[in-house]
N, C-alpha and C positions, 0 to 999 in steps of 0.2 A: 289279907295282910293286916295284922293288928299292930298299932303303935303303942309304945309305953306312954303312961299318962303325961309325963313331962314333955315328951315330943308332941303329943296331941295338943296340949295347951299352947306350946310354942307355935305350932302350925296355925291354930285358931287365931293367935295374936297377930301373926304375919298377915293372914287374910283380912282380919279386921282393920289393920293399919292401911292396907292397900285399898280397901273399900272406902275408907275415910278420905284417903289421898285423891281418889278418883271421883269423889262425891257421888258414889253410886246410889246412896240413899235418896239424894235429891232427884236423880234420874228416875228411880223407881216411883217416887211420889208423882212425878210428872206423867209417867206412863200410866200409873194407876188412875189419875184424874182423867186422862184422855180416854182410857179404856172404858171407864164408867160412863163417860159422856156418849161414847159411840155404841157400846154394847147394851148397857142397861136402859138407855133412853128408848131403844127400839123394842127390846123384849121384856123389860121389867123383871128379868131373872136375876138370881143371886150369882155374884161373880166368884168363881172357884179359884183355888190356888193354881190349878192347871191352866186356866185362862190367863192368869197374870204372867206365869212363866212363858206361855206361848207368846204373849205380847212382848215380853222382854227379849225373847229370842228373835222375833221378827225384826225388832228395831236394832239388833246387833249388840245390845248392851252386855249380854252374857258372853258373847265372843270377845268383846273388848276386855272384859275382866280376865278371862282366861289367858288372853295374849299378854296382859301386863304382869300376871303372876309368874315369877321366875323362881325356880327352886335350885339352889346351889348346893352341891354335895361337898361336904368337908373331906378333903383327900385323906387326911390322917385318920378320920373316923372310918373311911372306906377301907383303908389298909388294915385297921384293927379288926374289922368284921371277918368272920370265918368265910371261907370259899363256899359258894352255894353247892348243894347236893347235885350230883350229875343226874341227868334225865333218866328215868327208868326205861323209856322207850327208844329213844334214838339220840345220837350225839350230833349237835349242830357245830361242826368244826369252825365255822366262820360266823360267830354270833353277830346279828345285825346291830349296827350302830345308828341310833336315832339321831338324825341331823335336823337342825332347824332350817326350814325352807323359807326363803324370801319370796313372798307373793307380791307380784307387781299388780297394784290395784287397777292399772289401765288395761290389763289383759284378761282374757277369758281362760278358765281352766275347766277341765272335765275331771271330776273326782270319781274314780272307778274303784268300787269296793268288791272284793270277792268274799262272799258270806257263806262259805262252806260248799261242799259238794255232796252228791248222793248218786246212788245207782251205779257205783263203780263195781260191777258184779264180779269182776275177776278176783276181787279181794274180799268176796263175801265169806269165804271160809278161812280168812287170815287167822292163824293161830295166835293166842294170847302170848306175847313175848315174855321171856324170863327177865327177872330184874337185871338191869345193866346190859341187856342184849341190844345190839344195834339192829335197827329195822330198816327196811327199804323205805325210801321217801319220795314224795312228789314235789316238784318245784315248777312253778308257773313263771314263764318269761313273757314279757310284753314289749312290743315296739310300736311307737306311734310318732310320726313326724319327727324323725331323727332323735327320739328320746327312747331310752331302754330302761326297763325295770325288771326286778327279779324278786319273787316272793320268798318268804322264809320256807325252808323245807318242812313238810308235814308228813307224819307217818302214813304209809299207804294203808288204806282202809276202804270199806264199802262206802262210808260217808266221811271222806277226808276233811279234817278240820281246818280249811283255809279261812283265815281271818286277816286279810291284808287290804290296804288301801293305797292307791297310786294316784298322784296328782299330775294329770297330763295337760300340758300347755297347748291350747288350740291356736291362740292368736300369734301369728308370726309376721315379720316385717313384709313378707311377700303378699300379705293380704291388704297392704295399703298403708295408710298413715299410722305409724306406730303409737301416736298419742291418742288415737281415736278408739273408743271401746267398740269392738266388733259386735255386730248385731246378729240375730238369729238367721236372717236371710243370707248374710255373707257366710256364716258358718255352714249353711246348707250346701254351699258350693265346695266345701272341703271334703272331697270324696275319699280321703285316705282312711282305710279301716284301722282298727286296733288289732294287730296281729298277736295272737296268743299261742304259745307253744308250751305243752305240758311234757315235762321230762321226768322219767322215773330213774332213780339212782339206787342200785341194789346194795347189799351189805358189803360187797367187795369194791364199791366205788364205780362200777360199770354203769354207763348211762344208756337209756333206751328212750327213743322218741315215741310218746304215747298218742299225742294228738296235736294237730295244727289247725287253728280256727281263726277266721277273719270276722271280727265283731263289727257290725254296723251300729255305730254309736249315735247317729244323728236322730234316732227315734226320740231321744231326750229333748230335742228342740220343740217337740209337740206335746211334751208331757206337762201335766199340771204341776205348778211349783218348781218346774225344772228338775224333777226327780222321777226316775222310772226304775222298775225292777225287771230283770230279764233272766229267764232260765235258759242257759246255753247248753245245748246237747252237743257233746264232743264225739266226733267219729274217729275211728282208728286210722291208721296210715298204711300205705302200700296195698297189699292184698286184702286188708281189713278196712278199707276206706269207706265201706257202706255199713259197717258194724258200729253200733253205739258203744262207747267205752265208759260214759258217765255224764253227769249233768252238773254244771256249776251255777250257783246262784249269784248273780251280779247285780249290783245297784249302781246306777249312773246318776250323777248330780252335777249341775252346772254351778260354777262360782265365777263372778258374782251371779245372783239370780237374774234371769232374763226379765226385763221389764215387759216384754211382749213375746208370748210364745206363738209358734206357727200352728196351723191346723194340721191334723193328721192327713187330710186330703192333699195338702201341698207337699208334705214330705214324701208320701207314697207316690205322688206323681213324679217328683224329682228322681226317686229311686227307679221307677219304671223307665223313665227317659234315659237314665244312665245305662241301665241294663240293655235297653234296645240299641243304644248307640254302640255299646261295646260288642254286642252280639253281631251287629251289622258289620263292624270293622273286622271281626274275627271270621265272619262268613266270607267277606270279600277276599281276605288273605288266604283262606282255605281254597277258594276257587282259583286264585292266582297260583298257589303252591301246587295244585293238581296240574295246572297247565304247564308250569315250569318243569315238573317231574316228567310229564309226557314228552316234552321236548328233549329232556336229558336222556331219556331212554331211546329216543330215535337216533341219537348220535352214534350209539354203539350198543348192541344187544347185551354185551357183558356188563353194562352199567347196572343192570338189575341186581347184581350180586355185591355191588360196592356199598360201603357203609356211608350212605348219604342220609344224615339224620336232620329232618326239618322240624319235627315236633318231638317233645319228650314229656313224660308223665311226672308230675311232682308228687310229694308225699301224700296228697289227697286224691291222687288218681286223675287229676285234671291235666289234659293235654295243653301244653303251652309251646309256642315257637321257641326253639333253642336260643335264639338271639335275645330273648327276654330274660335269660338266666345270667346275662353278663351286662355290666355297665361300669363306667369309670368309678372306682372307689378310692377315696383318699383316706389315708390312715392318720392324718394329723401329725402329731409328735410321736406316735407310737412306733412307726417304722420309718427308717431314714433312707434306705436304698432298695432298689428292685431285688437285689440278691438277698437282702435281709427279709423281704417279703416272701421270697421263695422258701427261705429257711423256716419262717413262721408257718406257712401252709403245710410244709412237709412234717411239722411236729404235731399237726392235728391227726387223730387216729384214722386208720384205714379200715373200713368195715363195709362189707357188701350188704345190701338189703336182704332181710331175712326171707326165706322161702319156706312155705309149709309143704312138706313132702320133698321127695328127691327130684332131680333132673331139672335142668334149665337154670338160668340166672335171672333173678328178679331185678329189672332195671328201675331205678327210682332216683330222679334228679331232685334233690331237696332245695327248698327255698333257703336263702342265705341265713335267715334267723334260725331255722330248724337245725341247720348244719353247725352254726356257731354255738348254739345252746347245748347241743349234744356233744360237741367237741370231737366229732368223728363222722366220717361219711365215706362214700365210694369215690373212685377216681374222678368221676364227672364233677362231683361237688368240689374237690380239690382244684381241678383244672379251671372251673368257672370262677372260683375265688381268686386264684393266682392271676388269671387273665384280667379280672376286674382291677386288681391292685396294680398290675403293670400298666394298664390303661390309665389309671390314676396318676402314675409316675410319668406320663407323657409318652409312653412307648406305643408303637403300633403292634398290638398283640392280638392273637387269634387263638381260639380253642380248636385243636385238631382232633377229628374223630377217625379212628382207624383200628388197626390190630397190632398186637405184639406177636411173639413167637407162638407157634401152634394155632394161629388164627384166633387168639383170645381178644375179644373187643377191648379197646382201651382209648382213653382220651388224654391228651397232653397239651402243652401250650407252645406256641411259636411266636417269636418276635421278628418283625420285618424291618431290618435296619435301613437307614436313609441311603446307604451305599449298596443296598441289595444283599447285605449279610443276613443269612437265615440262621436263627438260633433256636434250638428246641429246649424247652424247660420241662423236666419231669417233676410234676407237682407233688408226687408221693415221696420223693427223695431230695428234691432241691438241686439235683444235678443239671448241668447245662451242656449241650452238645452243639457244635458248629456243624451245619449241614453243607456238604459239598457233593453235588450230584454226580453220579457216574454217567458218563456218556456211552450208551450202548453201541454207538456207531464207530467208536474209536477202534483202531486195530488191536488184536488180541495181546500184543506185547506191550502196548502203551500202559504206563503205570496209572492205576486208578486209586482214588482215595478209599481208605477202608473205614466204613461207618462204625462208630462206637456206640451209637444209640440202639436201644432194643426194639425199635419200631419197625414193622414189616410193611404194612399197607396204610394208605390214607385215602379216605373217601370224600371228606369235605372239611372246610375250615370256616369259622364264623366269629364275629364279635357283635357288639350292640348295634352296629351300623351296616355291616356287610355279611354276605353269605356266598361262598363259592363252592361249587361242586367240581370235583376233579374229573376232567374229561380227557386226560392224556391216555395214550395207548395202554400204558401199564400203570397200575395204582401202587406199585412198589415204591416205598419212600426213597430208597437209595438212588433211583433214576428220576425222581420227581423234580421238575423245574418250577420254582415258585415265582413265575412271572405272572402276577395277578392281573396285569393289564392285557394279557393275551387271552382273548376269549376262546381261542382254540384249545387252550390248556386248562383254563378255569372258567366254568360257566357261572356268571354272577346272577344274583337275584336282584330285583329292583330295590334300590335304597328307599324309595317312597313307600313301597309295600311293607318293608321291615319297620320303618318309622311309624306306620299306622297302628302296629300292634306292640311296639316297644316304647318305653318311656323316652322322651316326655310326651309323645303323641298319644300313647295309650291312656285309658282311664282306669277304672277300678279293678280290672281283671288281673293286672300285673302287680304283685306286692312290691312296695318300695324297699330299697336296701337299707338295712340298719347300719349305724356307725359301729366301728370296732371299739371295744371296751379295754381299758388298761388292765393289766394283770392284778389280781388280788392276792397273789402268792408272794410271801416274803422270802426272797431267795436265800438270804443268810440263815434265817431261822429253819427253813425247810432243809437246807444242806446239812446243818448241824444235827437235826433230828434224824435224818436218814443215816448219817455217819455213825451216830451213837447206836442206832438199831442194827447196823451192819456189824459193828464191833461186837455186839452181844451175840449175834447169830454166828459169827466166825468163832468166837470163844466157845460157845456151846458145841459147835460142830467139832472143833479140835478136842474138846473135853471128851466127846463120845469116842474119839479115836485114841484116847489116852495121852494126848499131847497138851502141854502147857502153852499158854499164850502170853507173850510179852510185846506190848505195843511201843513203837518208837514215834513219839509225837513230832519230833523234828523232821524225820523222814516223811511223815504224813504231810506236813506243811510244805515241804519241798516239792511235792507232787503237784501242787496247785498250778504253777505256770504251764505245766503240760496240758492240764484239762482246759485252761483258758485258750491255749494255742490250738487245741483240737476244735473247739467251738468256733474260733475265729476262722479257721481253715474251712469249716463246713459253711460258714456264712459268706466269706469273701473269696474262697479259693486260694488264699495266700497263707503260706506257713511262715510263722515268725517266732522267735524266742527259743529255738531249739538248742542253740549253742550255750545259752545261759543255763538251760535246764540240765544239759549233759554235764556241764562244769559243776553245778551244785550237787548232782548225784555222785560224781567222782569224789567230791570233798566229804560227802555224807557217808560213803562206803569205805571203810578202812582197807588197807592193803591186805591181801590174803582172803578177802571176803567176796562173795558173789552177790550180785543184785539181780532181781527179776521183777518186772512190772507188767501189769496187764490192764489196759484201759478198755472200757466198754460203755456203750451209749444206749439210753432208753428214752422213750417219750412218755413214760408214766412215772409215778412217784411212790410205787409200792415196793418197799424194801425187801419183803419176803419173796415177791415174784422176781425181783432183780437178783437176789441171792441164789435162788433156785436156778435161774438161767445161767449165772456165772459158773455154778458147779458143773453144769453140762459141758463147759469148755475144759478140755484137758489141760490147757495152759494155766487157766485160772485155778483149777482144782489143785494143780501142782504147787501153786503159791500158797493157797489157803491151808493145804495139808502138808506144808513143808516140814521136813525132818532134818536135823543136823545140829551142829555145834553153834551156840550163840545166835539162835534164830531170833530175829526181830521182825515183827510184822507192821505193815502200814496200810492204811486205807484213807483215801481222800474222796470226798463227794462234793460236787459243784453243780448247783441247779441254776440254769440260765432261763430267765422268764421272758415271755413274749406276750403280746395281746391275747385277750380271751383266756387267760390263765393256762395257755400252752406253755410247756416247759421242756427244755432239753436237760436230761439228767446224765451227767458224766461221772463214772465211778472208776477209780484206779486202785487196784490191789497191788501191793508190792511186798517184797521180803528181802532181807539180807542175812547171810549166814557165812560162817567160816568154811572155806573150802577144805575138805579133807580128802586127800588122794588115797 
């Protein structure tokens, strides 16, 4: 980027004034004298410019100068400049905003830089894009000790151009005195890995989980100058968990620099001890689980066919106890009620793990970070997240493993009320069902409750502390009694055994839970954009049919309360504001006219996909293609945002026209 001569001279003048103000010249003279004494006295060699710059950098003078230089952009000047050219390769819809980071000098930081990738062979034959063509992109998501980061999207390529840096805070109050600088020995005990998840977003906005990797960062504690470079080989997920998908070049650096580094023997010994301790805990739990299963099968031979799931594979093909996929998760200010949490989880997309070839269902329980970054997952991922959120709200919640109609395996959530009330929560829809068991011993004419839920059988229930296997004569949900204290109905697992392999008792093998992130979607802007796009699509569709289109803005606005009421009902189960909406419609539609309205709900923000879906409904198509006298059309869009950029999209099409008999 070249500057005009007047700007260049102005910039030089600013830097010169700042250097004078900080007396940098005096500092340079002192460093020069000191360096000459130390370096030339020993070697009698000539001092180069590089040596002087190195000495200034080591003493922090260059860093101090860069911190003090502040460049202020003239807003008016910025407005006068032309908009930048759009990228030839891909469009970053959410351009990153560079924020000033406040660094606490009493704390340690790990600066993790991603310096490009290589050997992503799936994209070896990636065709050169046309100008303006949107390309598929890679995005790298990181989680470390309750901190989350996201890289800028880069075009998919054999050597993707990742150039991002992340400042990870290591020192936490839990490590002791907050005013004391944590040393290398203390940091060696911080066994939390850096969880890295690579997401691919295609040209239609669909996301795919490419890789999930746990980076052991503590090798930097034994590195000279507190800097180390690591080539991380990323493996695929699911059935491809043994196949390499690419390599990331990563540079790790400690801030501030360590006064004393550890030897590699010490760090390697620590890693070995942690692995041995974890492996021993997992071995003992496996021995216990086998014994528990043998005892369970001896109760009744038919137990062999029940869905009692003790272990589940994650995206990397690692077998973990199911209890480790759940733990209390607090959403801070992002979610206010358990029902709102259920609504949020239901808005995350539902997608089964991909299977190569036909036949069978690939089961894959994702770690929470992989699920949230991809924004979609299977029913197990939804149930684990909802159970964790309900536990965070103080409810006694369990994940239920069983089947739906036709014997399809399914998981859902159950809450156990203080008065014995059993409530089922369907994590894919947000629906709630009260469970009232049928007593099979009642006489035939006795009135029995009719179950409204879709569940057929239940094999086991679990949370982060408890695991119960269903040992009642029948595993049908409708006759199931949830008296968890009766071991003749529910066989419990040892709480101590579960604690040994689940946090906080477990060590490095169980990934920590990331915090939820606030939505980055602007609800008003997105609603307006989709509404404008739908108006264009409707007008074009009617034009193809030889029909003109006249929009009624007031009628469109009047539809807003209905959309708000629909979302409120989905979240709370309470309907409100219907009387006002009906009154407003009556006033907006003149006598002798007919009004028709069609609301529809989506969990994506693609206007073309939404319009195509609407046209498949005969009711909506009748409104969009309405013929008659004085036809006026209306459309209203309302986007409701939730954490993790999950959205509920409500659209209402309406029309009014003069009734002609």
